[in-house]
Steps between C-alpha positions, in 0.01 A plus 500: 500500500422606856349852519662770711324721751477789246353254248232397747428859600454595134277198433278587796477869413400415144174352630180685592580766762367438848293818474288335230232310687293235323258355757563129469684231690490262203861552392658475844286197581603335175873542559478400866310184403770411247763548772315279749329781695802626697282770659343228715830361629508713814266703725438856382473835677346726233499880523303771324410864571593843371805586708735314730492161328873465437607620844245275668611207283861555605397512867297178476795338325742612772275377780448160336875461451554588866270204573745281302274460197642511148320770306433601144398860438353651185455877483452760229603726347876486542713799591819432308520145357228258399633210707422697818141385449574134577676435830584184691587527867500876469750520215420581134570221255853520369535576130578133441195375689283762332612371159431143616149597610435660163629194315270276705199708397587605143441162334146489640443866417541428131222241520268736686572789263393283207183373666355818653341807333771717660858409594623491857586844634820619667330472840348159436841365404652633822218353709555160337874532559443591864271210577733262313804626693319464833395144422850413382675642809276381675365760742281448806276797423461752220429868569351642182396855417251561221609708204174687450156435645427152629239280337654516152860544609723217377617426854141396578552174313594382851258492792603683814526337840511853640371801301647831617334828398698823549322840494300558183459829317474606136787394273505348151153652456490430126540129574337442837231767550448860603407453867656311790195271511537413130868424550423296813274268299791404275753476782268289717543224243806366682268387783428137412316210662723352765698820550515724803495877459716759672364846433658840556275782616286616207235755413143387567425439133811286452445312825147408395627355172771299672280363776234402248752310289649331807155390614420360155825302501465389863830670580554604865619864531735673740479879478744775591365712784283215625717188512847657478653848510808715560470593867786746524775628277809720538740611225853378568841541345489317168136402533241463776404310815146375553270265684247290309195327638477201271219253443630275778786680672636838603845583366693780669814702423531397137762686298418539132781655292250680274351847524134601499183438699365312199784249533398430861148424376646279228691321773184437702332361187800277427514371856127419500542315168780287642304425817205386287724299267669316786165407659395792715778435747693768687846533349825505694561874566876460448445346156261782414764756600761316296273484196404865504856602577614342173242671278606721214274677252703673227338805351251546785604804706854376446788729593769448237729795567589755770620861470252575363268218589333339198192288560343273240134410515314317226159652579317527168143593590345770722431262789862385509641850466278622785637231732855580389460872567359436848792274585763742372347778709505279809842340470722751317572870544593606148526872434465534208347179362560470126282266296616311192189360336446287191164331446342269246259656251211277613522613864314782674793741478299804603385347829849368569633853462229643727599255773861620473435874484480579873825324592732551201683833479603452138395238246721366224292335228676224311423173324624144492627311198179314410251593231226503765661791684320832496730749325673730747368808319140381537554420866659843545197669348271323747734580788519869415126529540526353849838615634548823303772547242761617752485163682528276193799402286476264203802274446421212262812288568478324835873518572496876441187532713672329791801730470275806495306375803819444699611855421162639610504295822841644585386855422525776756216684666520768231328264258251326728392748764592377846683191376849461642635216292351192672324413179388168364386347174204269444488306173154365428206462262573163338663167578700532178617853581611391846670188365697699245594756766615218727723365227650845443558559871595151618578289198316205348400192694543632855222365722551721800 
């Protein structure tokens, strides 16, 4: 009997969670070998880093499609539905195709589970499904984001033609290391012999690690700030206009329908990656404009409602929250700004809250539906020590938290000093929290 999408979802979720990292590529190599090594069926643009991977992946995908290439894209985690992680030509696999991809892999998974010390994980299964779906399509190029780290990430069963490194900071410290340099060692593992490396601006310690690895692998490097950069940028209605000096060309008057200075830098990184992938040739400026003009990035400074304005941002570490706060201050004029925050228990919640404190008038502490979520009461206790009790409200249910935030954002000046009702709401702290909020506010399965 053919499984349904819920059957497949349940079967995947019953496996090792993707947060459980066992440093080995043995299982993913074993299943890919049984399937005929689908990961080698097409060129690969491979991305790692701490923040910006998904947005940059979506931009690379859009630019490649504007060049009339058929693309496969693998990103993680998902916002609302698992099949968002595997896309062909910019569209998530349909439920039917997702079930087909699972069926193609499941028979081999049973063999691997029986032959290895540990069974395939949730993430390893999805990686195998993604590579199999791309080979079956087939696609001209795969754009693949790591799940966690680099060297031991299941996506690294494939060798990159172009390795793209977004900014690196501390995240997943219990798995990857306590310093940016430690984390960079693991993430540098996507740089392979025969690859070329496109590197976002990094701290000195991270840059040294990356350049050392690239030299060891004989991988030529192009570096933000040296070989490519954002030359100018202006916020615009619904996004921003900018000029990028690429590796080979200068691209002016590009409209990107996304907010935030960090998204402009992601765009420069994506453009450089595509230039390198296509052979260091200057791209047609009109195709570049068309590609960037079609980009969406759900859950990344995404406006999902007006009156009051509600913005979703999946920042889940201090570095990401800092960039988010800077962009909100630059591009929006919320007064008051109400924060709805739910974080995972293994994240640096205290530093996330400190990054929010100067810009958020009132914080509503909540939690998402997963067992990994930090209880709202515990988050509220941390927040009270930073914001003061008068600026913190604890509302465990996310739907109730959103309702309370909307009421606060619409409040009069009597409640928030000089505020006159032009308030806004930012929902942040976790990809899961933002995904669940997006479902509540927009419904399931809406891409943009």
